[in-house]
N, C-alpha and C positions, 0 to 999 in steps of 0.2 A: 504494500500500500504506500502511496505517496500522499503526504499531507503537508499543509503549509507550515505547521509548527516544527515538525521533526524531519521532514524530507522522507527518504525511503526508510520504511520500517519493516521489521520481520513480523510474522504472524503473532497473535496474542500469546501463544505458548512459547514464543521466543526461538522456535526452531524452524530452519528452512524446510520447505516442502517440495516434494517432487510430485507433479501432477502428470499422470499418464494419459496424454491426449489421445482421443480417437483419431483415426486417419482423417476424418472430415474436419475435426476441430484443428488439427495440425495444418491442414490445407488452408483453412480460413486465416489462421495466424500468419502463415508464410506469405499469403497473398496480401494481407493487411500490411505486414512489415515491408514488403517490396514496394507497395504503393505509397505508404505514408511515412516510412522511415528509411530512406535510402542510406542514411548514415547510421550504421549499426550501433554507433556509440550514443546516439540520441535516444530519447524515450520511445518506447514502443507505442504508447498511447499519448500522442502529443495533444496539448491543450488547444482547442479551437480559438480560445480567447487570448492566448499569450504566445507570441512567436518564439518557438524553440523551447517553450516550457512544457511541463508535464501535466497530464490530466489529473486534477485533484479529486480526492475521494468524495468530497461534498458535491462537486459538480456531477460526478458519475452517479452518485446516489440520487440526485435530482432527476437525471435522465432516466434512470430505472423506474423511479416513482411515477414520472410522467408516462412512461411506456406501459406501466401497470394500469394506470388510469385509462389510457387510450385503448388498451387491450381488454378492458372490462374485468381486470383482475382486482378483487377487493383489496383496498389498502387498510382495511380494518378487519381484524380477526373476528369472525362471527361468533365464536365460542367465548372469547375473553372480552371482546369489545375494545381491545387495545390496538393501537396503530401497528401495522406490520412493518418491520424493517425491510427495506427494499432488497438488499443483498441476501438476507436470510430467507426471504420469500423465494428467491431464485434457488437457494440451496435446498429448501424444503421441497420445492417442485421437482428439482433435479433428482433428489433422493427418492421421492415417491415414484416418479416415472421409471427410474432405473430398477428399483426393486419390483415394481409391477411388471416390468419387461423381463424379469427373470435374471437380472445381472447378479453376480455373486455378491453377497453382502460385504465381504472383506474388500472387494474391489471398490465398492461404493464408499466404504469407510476410508480407504486410502485416498480416494479422490477428494474427500472432504477434509482430510487431515485430522480425522478423529483418532483418539487413543483407545476407544472401545466401541464394540458393536452396540452396547447398551445405549450410548448417545446417538449413534447413527439410526438405529431402529426405533428406539424409544421416543426420541425427540423429533426426528426428521422423517421417520419412515412410515407414517400413517398412510394406509392405502385408501383410495377413494372407494365409495360405495359401489360404483360400477365395476371396479377391479375386483372387489370382494365377491360380487355376484358372478363375474366371469370365472374366477378361480374356483368357486363352489361348483360351477357347472362342469368343470373338468373332472371332478371326483366321480368315480364310477360306483 
């Protein structure tokens, strides 16, 4: 993460992470880097508001929140009534969709940088009602 106070920071657990990109995701990042960052020493995600600067987390958070609104994704959790954090909404959606698609839970855990499957499944891994019905239909 890049923020205005500290610059480049490590994840909240203080440890560097390896994210195993899918071929499609790797392709997107490679194309983005070639198009937007010809100088490999520059930031991968350049700021549209500052020439040569980095994309700040607050700006990215606002973009994601706006995209959620535009896409009809609730910005308030219907169960708790609390505002959803934009990036955590993406993490929760990613987790749910990967587990519903049958991805191995340990792979999903590694993608999120979690230290335990309890966190991955218990906090982020709730399946949708439709997925539960489809899974039940598979049982003979």
